[in-house]
N, C-alpha and C positions, 0 to 999 in steps of 0.2 A: 365748406370743405374745400381744401386745396386740390387742384387737378393733379392727376397722376402724371409725373414727368415722362416724356418720351425718351427711351434710351437712344444713344447715338447709333447710327448705322454701323454695322460691322464691315470690315474691308471685304472686297470681293476677292477672296483668297482661300485656297484649299489647304486645310491642315496637313493633308497627305504629302504635300510637297516638301515638308520639313524633315520627314523620316530619313535617317541616315546622315544628316548634316551634323557638323561640329556644333555643339550647343551654343557657344558664343556667337558663331556666325549666324545660326538660326535665329537667335534672339535679336541680333542687329537687323537681320533681314525682315523679321516680323514687325519690328518697330518702323522700319522704312516703309513697309506696306500698309501701315496705319493702325496696327493693334495698339490700343491704349495701355493694356496690361499684358505682360508676358510672364508666365509663372513656370519655373523649372522645378521639377520634382524627381526624387529618386524613385526607382521601381518599388511598388507596393506601399507608397506613402499614404497615410490616412489623411483624407481631405474632406472638407464639407462639400455637399453636392448642390449648393445654390448656383444657379446659372447667372453669370454676369456678362452682359453684352459687352463686346469689345475686348474680352480676355481670351488669350490663347495659352493653353497649357501644354507643356512638354514633359514627357517622361524621359529622363536622361540617364543613360547607362553607359559607363566607361567614356564619358565625355561627348557622347553622341546622342541625338534624339532618336529614341526607340519608337515613340508614337507621339502624336499631337492631336488635340481636340479643342473645340471651342467651349467657352463658358467658364 
C-alpha cells in the first residue's frame, strides 16, 4: 500500500485580511503570499465541501471580496 501523501503547508495568512479588497488585487496578493489555488465565487454559489490544503476561496460581490475562507 502506498503511503498517504503529506499535503503542502498552508501560508501563514489570515483569510480575514482579504475582505473588502478588489477581487483582482486580492487574488494577486493571495498568490504572492503562497496560496496555490485561489477560487472566486459569486454569492450563494453551490460548491463541493471537500477541504483542499493550499486553497483560498473568495466570495465576490460587486467586484470586491465579501468573505474569504481556507479550503
